[in-house]
N, C-alpha and C positions, 0 to 999 in steps of 0.2 A: 504493500500500500504506500509506503513512504516514497518509493521510486515513482509511483503514479502521481503522487502529490507534487514531487519535485519537478516532474515533467510539465505539469500545469503551471508551476511557478516559473519555469523557464519560458513559457509562452508569454507571461506577463512582461518579460524583457522586451518583447516586440512592442507592447503597448507603451513602454516607457522609454525606449531608446530614441529620444527625440533628436535625431541628427539633422544636418542641414537639409536632408531630403524631406523632413517632416515639417520644418519651419517654412511657412508660406511667405513668399515675397511678391504677392500679386494683389495689393490692396487697391489699386487704381488702374483702370485701362489707360488713362491719360499718362500717368507716370511710368507705367510698364513700357510704354513706347520709347522712353528715354532712360532705360536701365533702372527703373524704379528708384530714381533719385528724388529728393524732395525736402530734406531737412532744412535747407536754406532757401526754400522757394515759397512764395505766397500762393497757396493752393485753395484758398477759400475753405469750404466745409471739409474737404479732404485733408487739410492741414491737421485736423484733430488726430489723425493717425501718425503722420510723418513728424510733425512738430506742432503741438497745440498753440504755440505762440504765434504761428503764422496766420491763424484764423482772424485775428483782430486787424490784420493789415490788408484784408480783402477789399474794404471800402464798399461792399455791397450791403444792401439792407437785408435781403434774404437770399440764401444760397442752398440749392438742393443738388445732390449728385448721387449717382448709383452706377455700379459697374459689376460685371461678372466675367470671370475667366474660365476657360475650358482647358484643363490640363490633361493631355494625353501622353502618358509616360510609358516607356518601355525599358525594362532592365533585363540583362542577360547574365548568366552565371556559367562559366566553363569549368567543368569538373571531370577529371580523368579523360580529357580530350574531347568531351562532348558538350555542346552548348545548349542551355535551357533558357527559354524566353518567357517572360511574363505575359499574361493576357489581362490587362487592367481595364476597368471601366473608367470613364471620364470623370474627373473631379471638377467641381465647380465652386471654387472660393469666390466670395462676393463681398461687396461693400455698399452700404447705403448711408449717406451722411446728409445732415441738415444743419444750417447755421443761420443765426439772425442777429441783427444789431440791437443791443439793449440801449447803449448810449454811443456817442460817436467814437469813444475809445474802449468800449467794453462789448464783447460778443459772447454769445452762448450757443451751444450746439449739442448734438448727439449723433453718434455714429455706431453702426453695427458692422462687424467684419469677422473674417475667419483667419486668425493669426497662425493656427496650426491645423494640419490635416494631412491624411495619407490614405491612399487606396492602392493596394498591390495584390496581385493574384499569381502565384507561382504554379498553381495546380496541385492536385492531391498526391501525385505519385512521382514528383521529381526527387532526386537524391537528397536534397536539402529540406525535404518536407518535415524532418524531425526538428528543424529550426523554425520554419515558417511555411504555411501554405497560402494564407491570405490574411490581409489586414484591411479594416475599414475604420478610420479614426477621424473624428471631427471635433474641433474646438471653436466655439463662438464667443465673441466679446461684444458687449454693449458698453459704450463709453460716453457718459455726459461730460461736457467740457466747458470751461470758461477761459477766455483769452482777453488779456488787458494790454492795451497799448499805453504803457506808463510814461513814455517820452515819445516825441515825434519819430525818432529813429530806433526805438527799443520797445520790444513787447515780450510778455511772458504768458504762459498758459499752463493749465493743469487739467487733467481728466481722471475720472475714477473708472478703472477697468473692472467690469463684472463679467466673469467668464464661466462657461459650463461646457460639457462635452460628452461624447459617448465613444465606446470602443467595441469592436466586434472582430475577433481573431480566431483563426483556425490553425492547428498545428498537429502533425502526426505524433503519436506517442511512442512509436518504435519503428525501426526500418524493417522492410519486408523480409530481407534475407535472414535476420535474426529470428523472426517468427517461424520461418521454415525450419531453422535449427530446433526450435521448441517443439514443433510438430513431430520431427524425427525422434526427439527424445521421448515424447509421450508415446509414440508407436512402439519404440523399443522397450519402454518400461511396461507397457501393457503385455507385450509378448513374454517378458520375463515373469510377470505375475502369473500368467497362464501356465507357463512351464513349471513354475514353483507349485501351483495348485495340482498339476498332474503328478509331480513327484510326491507331493504330500499324500495324494490318493493312493499311489502305489505302495508307499511305506505303511499306510494305515489300512490298506485293503478296501478303501472306499473310492472307486474310480470316479474321476470327474466326468460329468455328463454334459457340461456346457460346451458349445462350439468355440473354436479358437477366435480371438478377437480380430476384427477387420481393421486394417490400417486406415488412419485418417488420410484421405487423399487431398493433398494440398499442392497447388502449382503456384510458384512464385512469379507473379506477373508484374512485380514492381510496385504494387499498390500497398501502402502501409496497412497493417491489420486493424488499427484503430486510430481515430483522431479525436481531438477535443476542441470544442468551441467555447471560448470565453467571451462573455459580453457583460457590459456594465455601463452605468451612467455616473458621471462624476458629480460631486457636490459643487455648489457654486463657490468660486474662488474670487478674491478681490485683490486688485493691485492698483497701481497708479501710473500715469503717463504725464511727464512734465517737460517743459522746454522753454527755450529763450531764443530770440532772433534779433539781430542788430544790423541795421543798414549803415555800413561804414561810410559809404558814399552813395551817390545816385546809381552807381553801376556795380558796387560790391556789397554783398550781403553774406553774413555768416550766421550759423544756427547750431544749436545743440539740443538733443532730446534724450530722455531716459525712460524706458518702459521697465517697470519693476518685475522681478521674478514672481511667479505664482506656482502653487502646487495644486494640480488637479487630482483630487482624492476620490478614488472609487472605494466605497466602504462595504458594499455587499454585491459584488459581481457574481454572476451565475456561470457554472460550468456544465457542459453537456457532452457526453461521450457518444461517438458514432462508430460502429463496427463495420468493417469492409464486407464481412460475410458471416454466416452462422458458425463456421469453424472458429473464427476469432472471438465471436460472442461466447461460445461454449467454453473456450479455454481462458478467456481474460476477464469475463464479466464479474467474477467473484472479487477481483481486485479493483478493476476500473470503475465499476458502478458506484463506488464510494464517492467518486468525483461529482456525481449528479446531485448529491446532497450536501456539498461543501460550498460555502461562500468564501470568496477571497477579497482581500482589501490591499490596496497599493496606492502609493502617492506618485503621480506623474509630474515631473518638474517641467515648467515652462521657463526658460532662462531669462535673465534680465538682458535688455538690449540698450547699449549706449551708442549714440550716433552723433557725429559732428559733420558739418557740411559747409560748403561755400558755393555761392552762385555769382556769376559775372555776366554783365551785359556789355560786350565790347562795342556793339553797334545796335542801333534801334532794330527791334524785331528778332534779335538773336540772343538766346540765353544759353549759357554753358554752366553746368553744375557738377559737383563732385561730393559724394558722401563716403565716409568710412564708418563701418558699423561693427562694434564689438559684441559678440554673443557670448553670454556668460555661462558656458558649459563647464567651466573648470571646477565648479563645486559638485558636479555630478560624478562622484567617485563610487557610489554603491547604491544598489536598488534594494529596498527592504519590502518584503511581501509577507503578509500575515494571513493565517487561515483560521476561520471561525471555529472555535472549540477544538482546534488541533495545533496548539502552540509549538508542539515538538516538531512540526513540519515547517515552521517559519523559515524564510529564505533571506539570505544577505549576500547578494550577488555583486561581484566587482564589475564596474563599468570603466572607470579610469579615463573619463573624457577630459579634454582640454578646451580652453577658451578658443574661439575661432573668429576670424574676421570675414566680413563681407564688404566688397568695394563696389560702388556705383558711380558711373560717369555717364552724362547725357547732354544732349543738345536739342534745342527747340528753335525753329525758325518760322516766322510768320511770312508766308509767301504773299498772301493778300490779307485784306481786312477780314475775310471769312475763312481762310484756310491756313492751318499750321502743319508743319511736318516735324518729325522727331526721330532721333536715333540714340541708342545707348548701349551700354555694356555693363554687365554685373558679373563679378567674380566671387563665388561663394565657397569658402574653404571649409574643410571637414573637421569636426572635433573628435571623430571616432578613433578608438584604439583598435587596430586591425587584429590584435590578439584576443579581443572580446567582441567579435563581429557577428551581427545577425542580419540576414537579408531582408527583413521586413521593410526597411527603407535603406537601400544600399548606399552607405555613406562614402562620399568621395568629393573631391574638389570639383566644382562645376563652373564652366564658362558659359555666359548667357547673353548673346547679342540680341538686340531688339530694334524694331522700327515702329512708328506710329504716325497717326495724323488726326486732326480735328477739323470738323466742318461746322460752320455756324450758319444755318439756313435763314434764321431770323435773329434779331437782336436778343441777346441774353441766353439763347439756346445753343448748346454745343453738343455735337455727336462725336465721340472719341472711339477710334479703332487702334488696336495694337497687335503686334505679333512678336513673340519671344521664342527663341530656340535655346534649349538647354543641352549642353554637351558635357557629359561627365568624363573626367580624365581617367577614371578606372581605378580599381583596387586589385593589385596583382595577386595577393594571397590573404584574403579575409578568412579568419579561422574562428568558427563558432563552436562552443562546447555545449553538449547536451547529455542528459541522463537517459540511459536505456532502461525503460521500465521493465523489460523482460529479463535483464541480466541477473538481478538478485534471485528471482524465482527460478530461472533457468539453472543458475549455478548451484542453488540448494537442491534442485531436483537431480542434477548430475551426481551430487554427493549421495543422495538417497538411492539412486540407481546403482552406483558402484557398491554401496553397502548391500543392496539386494543381490547383486551378482556374487559377492563374497558369501552371503548366507546360503544362496542356492548351491554354490560349489561345495560348501561345507556339508550340506545335506547329501550331495552327490558322493562325497567321500564316505559318508556313513552308509549310503546304499551299496557302494562298492564293497565295504567291509562285511555287509550282510549278504554278499554274493549276487547283488543285482548290478550287472555291468552297464554303467551309463556314462556317456562322455560329459565333460564339464561344459558349462554354458559359455559360448564364445560371443560375448557381448561386443557391441560397437564401442569405439572410442569417441568421446565427445569433448570438444574444446571448450574451455571456460571462456565466458564473454567478459569484456571490460564493462564495468558499471557506468563509467563516464567515457564518452567518445567525443571526437572532434570532426568537424566537416569544414574542409578548406576548398575555396573556389576563387577563380578570377572573375571579378564583377565589372560590368560596364552599364551605363544608363544614358538615356537621352529622352527629351520631351519636347513637344511643341505646345505653345500656349497662346492661342488667339484670345483676344479680349474685346469687349464692347462696353462702352459707357455713355452716359448722358448727363449733362449738367444744365441747370437753369438757374440764373442769378439775375437779380435786378436791384 
């Protein structure tokens, strides 16, 4: 049972391994087109996310905006010379923002956006299924915000982040080849028991009347014998987003913002076991069905984000901007998982992440009074430790070029389009560790089987002494399994992200 619980705990690593692949950087269709830069730009209602201080510099009475991105991501894993590819559904992070003027120098607003999210599907029977089969994870944030233009060229802002989310994960509980070993051991143990019963009948004069046992017929088709689904909803978490912006000159602006760390806590998640066939159910249910009555709890960290930026207008209609973003993964050294009424199975898993940087650079040029074009580049570095790697969001440094445009058909209304391409630089040897739930039971059954062979052969010796010539039992040799295994693969990833947005301000 303990190994079964440990395997479920390992799955929660997928929920909590918030790498750069899990951190969403698509808050705005307009800004996505220029590398998702914006800490030192005056973006109206959307400034609430990038830098709350910028909202009070919009000079609009009311400002509404909304956008949605469609992330189509593909990851590959090369293991023992064969490549495996994900089949992912499209993720749709979104943002809706509104702002209005309270006084000439004071603005208020509210925004809802998706700062974290992941959707990946490796399939049920790829070799790394013991680490991850599929993940669907969403985090939503609502942020009411105030922004104050305290001096003509200086503003500050602050927002209260209120977040919640959900997680739905699938993971295999054992590799298929090890289950084949277990079936072979069960068959051989049944034959030994039958032979022992026959011998006992011969020695006592009570012949056995039951037929010989039939072998369990199992064909290893690569599908794991059992998988577990973990699902849960987090409690509401609260954090803050603060910033400042300063117009150094008419052409130069600098800004800084800080989004605080939050912990998304799942207090009573559910586990459900699914068996590949009736053979797996018959042999494993006595152990694995315990998972169906066990709740898990875990805390999923959302790191702090510290950003600084600068924007420059060298000529009229042209804006250049650069942001540097520090993602505070360095405090994520260990993942703690607790099980309801089963404290002996609590898990303390090493992650050993490091802080990571994201760099944004972008340009916007107004071709006409109604038409703007944009281009940008984002470089997103990975915080992952490849020695503790899980393919639920393949962590690697990513290079992300983008283009975009805006069209204003009527005064105050803007339609924004963007396209970003994500190219992962790859991970040569990401190694994940997992507990094989079959190993402990299998190894203990080998010991029992060997003891049975010894007892049978001792009885044979007794029979030979009584003048009953019988050969010793020639049992098969079974190799002991490691209770903890590793899976290593070379990973790559890419994604395309079109986006559309609309803004109306007056």
